[in-house]
PDB file of N, CA, C and O in Angstrom:
ATOM      1  N   MET A   1     205.627 -14.927   7.253  1.00  0.00           N
ATOM      2  CA  MET A   1     205.088 -16.243   6.981  1.00  0.00           C
ATOM      3  C   MET A   1     203.572 -16.121   6.833  1.00  0.00           C
ATOM      4  O   MET A   1     202.907 -15.502   7.663  1.00  0.00           O
ATOM      5  N   GLU A   2     203.048 -16.702   5.796  1.00  0.00           N
ATOM      6  CA  GLU A   2     201.610 -16.710   5.532  1.00  0.00           C
ATOM      7  C   GLU A   2     201.041 -18.089   5.868  1.00  0.00           C
ATOM      8  O   GLU A   2     201.682 -19.108   5.607  1.00  0.00           O
ATOM      9  N   GLN A   3     199.842 -18.121   6.444  1.00  0.00           N
ATOM     10  CA  GLN A   3     199.143 -19.377   6.692  1.00  0.00           C
ATOM     11  C   GLN A   3     197.715 -19.228   6.199  1.00  0.00           C
ATOM     12  O   GLN A   3     197.063 -18.212   6.440  1.00  0.00           O
ATOM     13  N   TYR A   4     197.239 -20.251   5.509  1.00  0.00           N
ATOM     14  CA  TYR A   4     195.870 -20.249   5.015  1.00  0.00           C
ATOM     15  C   TYR A   4     195.443 -21.685   4.751  1.00  0.00           C
ATOM     16  O   TYR A   4     196.269 -22.597   4.722  1.00  0.00           O
ATOM     17  N   GLY A   5     194.160 -21.871   4.563  1.00  0.00           N
ATOM     18  CA  GLY A   5     193.630 -23.199   4.285  1.00  0.00           C
ATOM     19  C   GLY A   5     192.390 -23.094   3.435  1.00  0.00           C
ATOM     20  O   GLY A   5     191.801 -22.023   3.291  1.00  0.00           O
ATOM     21  N   PHE A   6     192.002 -24.224   2.873  1.00  0.00           N
ATOM     22  CA  PHE A   6     190.778 -24.275   2.093  1.00  0.00           C
ATOM     23  C   PHE A   6     190.242 -25.691   2.042  1.00  0.00           C
ATOM     24  O   PHE A   6     190.922 -26.642   2.427  1.00  0.00           O
ATOM     25  N   THR A   7     189.023 -25.819   1.567  1.00  0.00           N
ATOM     26  CA  THR A   7     188.348 -27.100   1.444  1.00  0.00           C
ATOM     27  C   THR A   7     188.533 -27.631   0.034  1.00  0.00           C
ATOM     28  O   THR A   7     188.373 -26.904  -0.945  1.00  0.00           O
ATOM     29  N   VAL A   8     188.875 -28.920  -0.054  1.00  0.00           N
ATOM     30  CA  VAL A   8     189.127 -29.559  -1.340  1.00  0.00           C
ATOM     31  C   VAL A   8     188.142 -30.706  -1.517  1.00  0.00           C
ATOM     32  O   VAL A   8     188.051 -31.591  -0.667  1.00  0.00           O
ATOM     33  N   GLU A   9     187.410 -30.687  -2.617  1.00  0.00           N
ATOM     34  CA  GLU A   9     186.496 -31.787  -2.931  1.00  0.00           C
ATOM     35  C   GLU A   9     187.227 -32.829  -3.754  1.00  0.00           C
ATOM     36  O   GLU A   9     188.037 -32.497  -4.619  1.00  0.00           O
ATOM     37  N   GLY A  10     186.934 -34.095  -3.478  1.00  0.00           N
ATOM     38  CA  GLY A  10     187.479 -35.172  -4.285  1.00  0.00           C
ATOM     39  C   GLY A  10     188.621 -35.930  -3.632  1.00  0.00           C
ATOM     40  O   GLY A  10     189.063 -36.947  -4.167  1.00  0.00           O
ATOM     41  N   MET A  11     189.112 -35.464  -2.488  1.00  0.00           N
ATOM     42  CA  MET A  11     190.145 -36.231  -1.785  1.00  0.00           C
ATOM     43  C   MET A  11     189.452 -37.361  -1.032  1.00  0.00           C
ATOM     44  O   MET A  11     188.656 -37.115  -0.125  1.00  0.00           O
ATOM     45  N   SER A  12     189.757 -38.592  -1.409  1.00  0.00           N
ATOM     46  CA  SER A  12     189.067 -39.716  -0.783  1.00  0.00           C
ATOM     47  C   SER A  12     190.010 -40.750  -0.180  1.00  0.00           C
ATOM     48  O   SER A  12     189.553 -41.739   0.393  1.00  0.00           O
ATOM     49  N   CYS A  13     191.332 -40.536  -0.299  1.00  0.00           N
ATOM     50  CA  CYS A  13     192.269 -41.530   0.215  1.00  0.00           C
ATOM     51  C   CYS A  13     193.628 -40.883   0.471  1.00  0.00           C
ATOM     52  O   CYS A  13     193.832 -39.699   0.201  1.00  0.00           O
ATOM     53  N   ASN A  14     194.546 -41.682   0.996  1.00  0.00           N
ATOM     54  CA  ASN A  14     195.899 -41.185   1.262  1.00  0.00           C
ATOM     55  C   ASN A  14     196.604 -40.787  -0.030  1.00  0.00           C
ATOM     56  O   ASN A  14     197.399 -39.846  -0.036  1.00  0.00           O
ATOM     57  N   GLY A  15     196.325 -41.486  -1.115  1.00  0.00           N
ATOM     58  CA  GLY A  15     196.913 -41.134  -2.403  1.00  0.00           C
ATOM     59  C   GLY A  15     196.483 -39.751  -2.856  1.00  0.00           C
ATOM     60  O   GLY A  15     197.276 -39.003  -3.428  1.00  0.00           O
ATOM     61  N   CYS A  16     195.224 -39.411  -2.599  1.00  0.00           N
ATOM     62  CA  CYS A  16     194.720 -38.072  -2.926  1.00  0.00           C
ATOM     63  C   CYS A  16     195.453 -37.016  -2.100  1.00  0.00           C
ATOM     64  O   CYS A  16     195.846 -35.970  -2.618  1.00  0.00           O
ATOM     65  N   GLU A  17     195.631 -37.300  -0.817  1.00  0.00           N
ATOM     66  CA  GLU A  17     196.373 -36.374   0.038  1.00  0.00           C
ATOM     67  C   GLU A  17     197.769 -36.147  -0.526  1.00  0.00           C
ATOM     68  O   GLU A  17     198.249 -35.014  -0.567  1.00  0.00           O
ATOM     69  N   GLU A  18     198.415 -37.212  -0.958  1.00  0.00           N
ATOM     70  CA  GLU A  18     199.762 -37.107  -1.503  1.00  0.00           C
ATOM     71  C   GLU A  18     199.786 -36.272  -2.783  1.00  0.00           C
ATOM     72  O   GLU A  18     200.683 -35.450  -2.967  1.00  0.00           O
ATOM     73  N   ARG A  19     198.806 -36.477  -3.669  1.00  0.00           N
ATOM     74  CA  ARG A  19     198.751 -35.687  -4.909  1.00  0.00           C
ATOM     75  C   ARG A  19     198.523 -34.214  -4.620  1.00  0.00           C
ATOM     76  O   ARG A  19     199.165 -33.358  -5.228  1.00  0.00           O
ATOM     77  N   VAL A  20     197.612 -33.906  -3.695  1.00  0.00           N
ATOM     78  CA  VAL A  20     197.351 -32.507  -3.331  1.00  0.00           C
ATOM     79  C   VAL A  20     198.596 -31.898  -2.682  1.00  0.00           C
ATOM     80  O   VAL A  20     198.979 -30.771  -2.996  1.00  0.00           O
ATOM     81  N   THR A  21     199.215 -32.644  -1.786  1.00  0.00           N
ATOM     82  CA  THR A  21     200.427 -32.159  -1.115  1.00  0.00           C
ATOM     83  C   THR A  21     201.528 -31.881  -2.119  1.00  0.00           C
ATOM     84  O   THR A  21     202.156 -30.823  -2.074  1.00  0.00           O
ATOM     85  N   ASN A  22     201.769 -32.813  -3.023  1.00  0.00           N
ATOM     86  CA  ASN A  22     202.826 -32.636  -4.020  1.00  0.00           C
ATOM     87  C   ASN A  22     202.541 -31.457  -4.941  1.00  0.00           C
ATOM     88  O   ASN A  22     203.455 -30.708  -5.287  1.00  0.00           O
ATOM     89  N   ALA A  23     201.284 -31.284  -5.341  1.00  0.00           N
ATOM     90  CA  ALA A  23     200.924 -30.157  -6.206  1.00  0.00           C
ATOM     91  C   ALA A  23     201.193 -28.836  -5.493  1.00  0.00           C
ATOM     92  O   ALA A  23     201.748 -27.909  -6.082  1.00  0.00           O
ATOM     93  N   ALA A  24     200.798 -28.753  -4.220  1.00  0.00           N
ATOM     94  CA  ALA A  24     200.996 -27.513  -3.461  1.00  0.00           C
ATOM     95  C   ALA A  24     202.474 -27.246  -3.211  1.00  0.00           C
ATOM     96  O   ALA A  24     202.911 -26.097  -3.279  1.00  0.00           O
ATOM     97  N   LYS A  25     203.244 -28.281  -2.925  1.00  0.00           N
ATOM     98  CA  LYS A  25     204.665 -28.098  -2.629  1.00  0.00           C
ATOM     99  C   LYS A  25     205.462 -27.641  -3.846  1.00  0.00           C
ATOM    100  O   LYS A  25     206.545 -27.076  -3.695  1.00  0.00           O
ATOM    101  N   ARG A  26     204.948 -27.874  -5.039  1.00  0.00           N
ATOM    102  CA  ARG A  26     205.647 -27.425  -6.243  1.00  0.00           C
ATOM    103  C   ARG A  26     205.559 -25.911  -6.437  1.00  0.00           C
ATOM    104  O   ARG A  26     206.296 -25.344  -7.244  1.00  0.00           O
ATOM    105  N   VAL A  27     204.664 -25.262  -5.701  1.00  0.00           N
ATOM    106  CA  VAL A  27     204.525 -23.805  -5.798  1.00  0.00           C
ATOM    107  C   VAL A  27     205.666 -23.156  -5.014  1.00  0.00           C
ATOM    108  O   VAL A  27     205.893 -23.464  -3.844  1.00  0.00           O
ATOM    109  N   GLU A  28     206.369 -22.259  -5.684  1.00  0.00           N
ATOM    110  CA  GLU A  28     207.495 -21.580  -5.046  1.00  0.00           C
ATOM    111  C   GLU A  28     207.035 -20.805  -3.818  1.00  0.00           C
ATOM    112  O   GLU A  28     206.046 -20.073  -3.867  1.00  0.00           O
ATOM    113  N   GLY A  29     207.753 -20.972  -2.727  1.00  0.00           N
ATOM    114  CA  GLY A  29     207.448 -20.264  -1.488  1.00  0.00           C
ATOM    115  C   GLY A  29     206.674 -21.088  -0.482  1.00  0.00           C
ATOM    116  O   GLY A  29     206.614 -20.720   0.691  1.00  0.00           O
ATOM    117  N   VAL A  30     206.077 -22.196  -0.908  1.00  0.00           N
ATOM    118  CA  VAL A  30     205.323 -23.058   0.012  1.00  0.00           C
ATOM    119  C   VAL A  30     206.316 -23.836   0.869  1.00  0.00           C
ATOM    120  O   VAL A  30     207.235 -24.469   0.348  1.00  0.00           O
ATOM    121  N   ARG A  31     206.127 -23.785   2.163  1.00  0.00           N
ATOM    122  CA  ARG A  31     207.030 -24.456   3.104  1.00  0.00           C
ATOM    123  C   ARG A  31     206.407 -25.688   3.748  1.00  0.00           C
ATOM    124  O   ARG A  31     207.106 -26.671   3.994  1.00  0.00           O
ATOM    125  N   ARG A  32     205.117 -25.653   4.023  1.00  0.00           N
ATOM    126  CA  ARG A  32     204.461 -26.765   4.713  1.00  0.00           C
ATOM    127  C   ARG A  32     203.079 -26.956   4.153  1.00  0.00           C
ATOM    128  O   ARG A  32     202.361 -25.991   3.891  1.00  0.00           O
ATOM    129  N   VAL A  33     202.701 -28.221   3.968  1.00  0.00           N
ATOM    130  CA  VAL A  33     201.363 -28.567   3.467  1.00  0.00           C
ATOM    131  C   VAL A  33     200.819 -29.673   4.353  1.00  0.00           C
ATOM    132  O   VAL A  33     201.516 -30.645   4.642  1.00  0.00           O
ATOM    133  N   ASN A  34     199.574 -29.524   4.783  1.00  0.00           N
ATOM    134  CA  ASN A  34     198.902 -30.568   5.543  1.00  0.00           C
ATOM    135  C   ASN A  34     197.553 -30.820   4.893  1.00  0.00           C
ATOM    136  O   ASN A  34     196.598 -30.075   5.116  1.00  0.00           O
ATOM    137  N   ALA A  35     197.477 -31.875   4.086  1.00  0.00           N
ATOM    138  CA  ALA A  35     196.220 -32.255   3.442  1.00  0.00           C
ATOM    139  C   ALA A  35     195.595 -33.402   4.228  1.00  0.00           C
ATOM    140  O   ALA A  35     196.297 -34.314   4.664  1.00  0.00           O
ATOM    141  N   ASP A  36     194.280 -33.358   4.409  1.00  0.00           N
ATOM    142  CA  ASP A  36     193.562 -34.388   5.169  1.00  0.00           C
ATOM    143  C   ASP A  36     192.315 -34.799   4.400  1.00  0.00           C
ATOM    144  O   ASP A  36     191.363 -34.027   4.291  1.00  0.00           O
ATOM    145  N   HIS A  37     192.324 -36.027   3.863  1.00  0.00           N
ATOM    146  CA  HIS A  37     191.179 -36.466   3.068  1.00  0.00           C
ATOM    147  C   HIS A  37     189.939 -36.699   3.916  1.00  0.00           C
ATOM    148  O   HIS A  37     188.823 -36.609   3.406  1.00  0.00           O
ATOM    149  N   GLU A  38     190.107 -36.995   5.191  1.00  0.00           N
ATOM    150  CA  GLU A  38     188.949 -37.246   6.054  1.00  0.00           C
ATOM    151  C   GLU A  38     188.145 -35.977   6.304  1.00  0.00           C
ATOM    152  O   GLU A  38     186.919 -36.025   6.394  1.00  0.00           O
ATOM    153  N   THR A  39     188.826 -34.850   6.415  1.00  0.00           N
ATOM    154  CA  THR A  39     188.118 -33.581   6.626  1.00  0.00           C
ATOM    155  C   THR A  39     187.958 -32.806   5.320  1.00  0.00           C
ATOM    156  O   THR A  39     187.192 -31.845   5.248  1.00  0.00           O
ATOM    157  N   GLY A  40     188.698 -33.237   4.278  1.00  0.00           N
ATOM    158  CA  GLY A  40     188.624 -32.545   2.987  1.00  0.00           C
ATOM    159  C   GLY A  40     189.271 -31.175   3.017  1.00  0.00           C
ATOM    160  O   GLY A  40     188.854 -30.265   2.301  1.00  0.00           O
ATOM    161  N   THR A  41     190.298 -31.030   3.853  1.00  0.00           N
ATOM    162  CA  THR A  41     190.941 -29.721   3.985  1.00  0.00           C
ATOM    163  C   THR A  41     192.430 -29.810   3.672  1.00  0.00           C
ATOM    164  O   THR A  41     193.041 -30.877   3.731  1.00  0.00           O
ATOM    165  N   VAL A  42     192.984 -28.667   3.343  1.00  0.00           N
ATOM    166  CA  VAL A  42     194.430 -28.528   3.194  1.00  0.00           C
ATOM    167  C   VAL A  42     194.841 -27.216   3.851  1.00  0.00           C
ATOM    168  O   VAL A  42     194.198 -26.182   3.668  1.00  0.00           O
ATOM    169  N   GLU A  43     195.923 -27.281   4.618  1.00  0.00           N
ATOM    170  CA  GLU A  43     196.463 -26.106   5.282  1.00  0.00           C
ATOM    171  C   GLU A  43     197.863 -25.858   4.738  1.00  0.00           C
ATOM    172  O   GLU A  43     198.651 -26.789   4.569  1.00  0.00           O
ATOM    173  N   ILE A  44     198.160 -24.603   4.469  1.00  0.00           N
ATOM    174  CA  ILE A  44     199.409 -24.217   3.826  1.00  0.00           C
ATOM    175  C   ILE A  44     200.150 -23.205   4.694  1.00  0.00           C
ATOM    176  O   ILE A  44     199.540 -22.305   5.272  1.00  0.00           O
ATOM    177  N   THR A  45     201.460 -23.359   4.778  1.00  0.00           N
ATOM    178  CA  THR A  45     202.340 -22.349   5.347  1.00  0.00           C
ATOM    179  C   THR A  45     203.324 -21.983   4.246  1.00  0.00           C
ATOM    180  O   THR A  45     203.958 -22.856   3.653  1.00  0.00           O
ATOM    181  N   ALA A  46     203.448 -20.687   3.976  1.00  0.00           N
ATOM    182  CA  ALA A  46     204.304 -20.235   2.879  1.00  0.00           C
ATOM    183  C   ALA A  46     205.058 -18.970   3.279  1.00  0.00           C
ATOM    184  O   ALA A  46     204.671 -18.252   4.201  1.00  0.00           O
ATOM    185  N   ASP A  47     206.146 -18.725   2.555  1.00  0.00           N
ATOM    186  CA  ASP A  47     206.950 -17.527   2.806  1.00  0.00           C
ATOM    187  C   ASP A  47     206.238 -16.258   2.378  1.00  0.00           C
ATOM    188  O   ASP A  47     206.506 -15.181   2.912  1.00  0.00           O
ATOM    189  N   GLU A  48     205.335 -16.377   1.419  1.00  0.00           N
ATOM    190  CA  GLU A  48     204.648 -15.215   0.851  1.00  0.00           C
ATOM    191  C   GLU A  48     203.238 -15.613   0.460  1.00  0.00           C
ATOM    192  O   GLU A  48     202.852 -16.771   0.627  1.00  0.00           O
ATOM    193  N   ASP A  49     202.474 -14.684  -0.050  1.00  0.00           N
ATOM    194  CA  ASP A  49     201.097 -14.966  -0.459  1.00  0.00           C
ATOM    195  C   ASP A  49     201.105 -15.805  -1.736  1.00  0.00           C
ATOM    196  O   ASP A  49     201.311 -15.285  -2.832  1.00  0.00           O
ATOM    197  N   THR A  50     200.878 -17.102  -1.580  1.00  0.00           N
ATOM    198  CA  THR A  50     200.886 -18.037  -2.703  1.00  0.00           C
ATOM    199  C   THR A  50     199.518 -18.668  -2.913  1.00  0.00           C
ATOM    200  O   THR A  50     199.388 -19.616  -3.688  1.00  0.00           O
ATOM    201  N   GLU A  51     198.501 -18.158  -2.239  1.00  0.00           N
ATOM    202  CA  GLU A  51     197.199 -18.825  -2.232  1.00  0.00           C
ATOM    203  C   GLU A  51     196.648 -19.053  -3.639  1.00  0.00           C
ATOM    204  O   GLU A  51     196.202 -20.160  -3.940  1.00  0.00           O
ATOM    205  N   ASP A  52     196.665 -18.054  -4.497  1.00  0.00           N
ATOM    206  CA  ASP A  52     196.125 -18.226  -5.849  1.00  0.00           C
ATOM    207  C   ASP A  52     196.892 -19.291  -6.618  1.00  0.00           C
ATOM    208  O   ASP A  52     196.295 -20.100  -7.329  1.00  0.00           O
ATOM    209  N   ASP A  53     198.212 -19.295  -6.478  1.00  0.00           N
ATOM    210  CA  ASP A  53     199.029 -20.284  -7.174  1.00  0.00           C
ATOM    211  C   ASP A  53     198.770 -21.698  -6.656  1.00  0.00           C
ATOM    212  O   ASP A  53     198.721 -22.645  -7.440  1.00  0.00           O
ATOM    213  N   VAL A  54     198.604 -21.843  -5.346  1.00  0.00           N
ATOM    214  CA  VAL A  54     198.319 -23.155  -4.771  1.00  0.00           C
ATOM    215  C   VAL A  54     196.935 -23.626  -5.214  1.00  0.00           C
ATOM    216  O   VAL A  54     196.767 -24.790  -5.577  1.00  0.00           O
ATOM    217  N   ARG A  55     195.957 -22.747  -5.188  1.00  0.00           N
ATOM    218  CA  ARG A  55     194.609 -23.122  -5.656  1.00  0.00           C
ATOM    219  C   ARG A  55     194.666 -23.622  -7.097  1.00  0.00           C
ATOM    220  O   ARG A  55     194.039 -24.628  -7.431  1.00  0.00           O
ATOM    221  N   ARG A  56     195.404 -22.934  -7.939  1.00  0.00           N
ATOM    222  CA  ARG A  56     195.534 -23.327  -9.347  1.00  0.00           C
ATOM    223  C   ARG A  56     196.225 -24.696  -9.462  1.00  0.00           C
ATOM    224  O   ARG A  56     195.792 -25.544 -10.242  1.00  0.00           O
ATOM    225  N   ALA A  57     197.287 -24.907  -8.694  1.00  0.00           N
ATOM    226  CA  ALA A  57     198.031 -26.164  -8.743  1.00  0.00           C
ATOM    227  C   ALA A  57     197.177 -27.343  -8.287  1.00  0.00           C
ATOM    228  O   ALA A  57     197.221 -28.417  -8.887  1.00  0.00           O
ATOM    229  N   VAL A  58     196.405 -27.139  -7.229  1.00  0.00           N
ATOM    230  CA  VAL A  58     195.527 -28.205  -6.733  1.00  0.00           C
ATOM    231  C   VAL A  58     194.430 -28.488  -7.751  1.00  0.00           C
ATOM    232  O   VAL A  58     194.100 -29.647  -7.999  1.00  0.00           O
ATOM    233  N   HIS A  59     193.875 -27.463  -8.329  1.00  0.00           N
ATOM    234  CA  HIS A  59     192.857 -27.643  -9.364  1.00  0.00           C
ATOM    235  C   HIS A  59     193.435 -28.391 -10.566  1.00  0.00           C
ATOM    236  O   HIS A  59     192.800 -29.301 -11.099  1.00  0.00           O
ATOM    237  N   ASP A  60     194.635 -28.007 -10.989  1.00  0.00           N
ATOM    238  CA  ASP A  60     195.286 -28.679 -12.111  1.00  0.00           C
ATOM    239  C   ASP A  60     195.593 -30.145 -11.811  1.00  0.00           C
ATOM    240  O   ASP A  60     195.709 -30.957 -12.728  1.00  0.00           O
ATOM    241  N   ALA A  61     195.724 -30.487 -10.515  1.00  0.00           N
ATOM    242  CA  ALA A  61     195.953 -31.873 -10.113  1.00  0.00           C
ATOM    243  C   ALA A  61     194.654 -32.681 -10.122  1.00  0.00           C
ATOM    244  O   ALA A  61     194.676 -33.891  -9.895  1.00  0.00           O
ATOM    245  N   GLY A  62     193.518 -32.015 -10.383  1.00  0.00           N
ATOM    246  CA  GLY A  62     192.254 -32.718 -10.530  1.00  0.00           C
ATOM    247  C   GLY A  62     191.272 -32.591  -9.388  1.00  0.00           C
ATOM    248  O   GLY A  62     190.331 -33.379  -9.290  1.00  0.00           O
ATOM    249  N   TYR A  63     191.472 -31.613  -8.524  1.00  0.00           N
ATOM    250  CA  TYR A  63     190.609 -31.456  -7.358  1.00  0.00           C
ATOM    251  C   TYR A  63     189.915 -30.095  -7.393  1.00  0.00           C
ATOM    252  O   TYR A  63     190.466 -29.109  -7.881  1.00  0.00           O
ATOM    253  N   ASP A  64     188.693 -30.069  -6.865  1.00  0.00           N
ATOM    254  CA  ASP A  64     187.918 -28.829  -6.814  1.00  0.00           C
ATOM    255  C   ASP A  64     188.069 -28.193  -5.450  1.00  0.00           C
ATOM    256  O   ASP A  64     188.011 -28.868  -4.422  1.00  0.00           O
ATOM    257  N   ILE A  65     188.262 -26.890  -5.454  1.00  0.00           N
ATOM    258  CA  ILE A  65     188.385 -26.127  -4.212  1.00  0.00           C
ATOM    259  C   ILE A  65     187.070 -25.387  -4.014  1.00  0.00           C
ATOM    260  O   ILE A  65     186.608 -24.658  -4.892  1.00  0.00           O
ATOM    261  N   THR A  66     186.472 -25.593  -2.826  1.00  0.00           N
ATOM    262  CA  THR A  66     185.153 -24.994  -2.589  1.00  0.00           C
ATOM    263  C   THR A  66     185.206 -23.805  -1.654  1.00  0.00           C
ATOM    264  O   THR A  66     184.284 -22.990  -1.654  1.00  0.00           O
ATOM    265  N   ALA A  67     186.240 -23.681  -0.868  1.00  0.00           N
ATOM    266  CA  ALA A  67     186.315 -22.542   0.073  1.00  0.00           C
ATOM    267  C   ALA A  67     187.757 -22.204   0.359  1.00  0.00           C
ATOM    268  O   ALA A  67     188.035 -21.281   1.124  1.00  0.00           O
TER     269      ALA A  67
END
């Protein structure tokens, strides 16, 4: 099981959290997503190393990843 997190710019409401969560969950192997617009973070638990794919999916959903 892999766990990682990053900072997402542009999440300003619960709807943003939902969009980021849904984008990350569409990546194969992702098991758990915890997005928090108040802290601007997202934490991922996945079966394998999916970090690059999740970063791409979140970016494609319209959000910038800074760390």
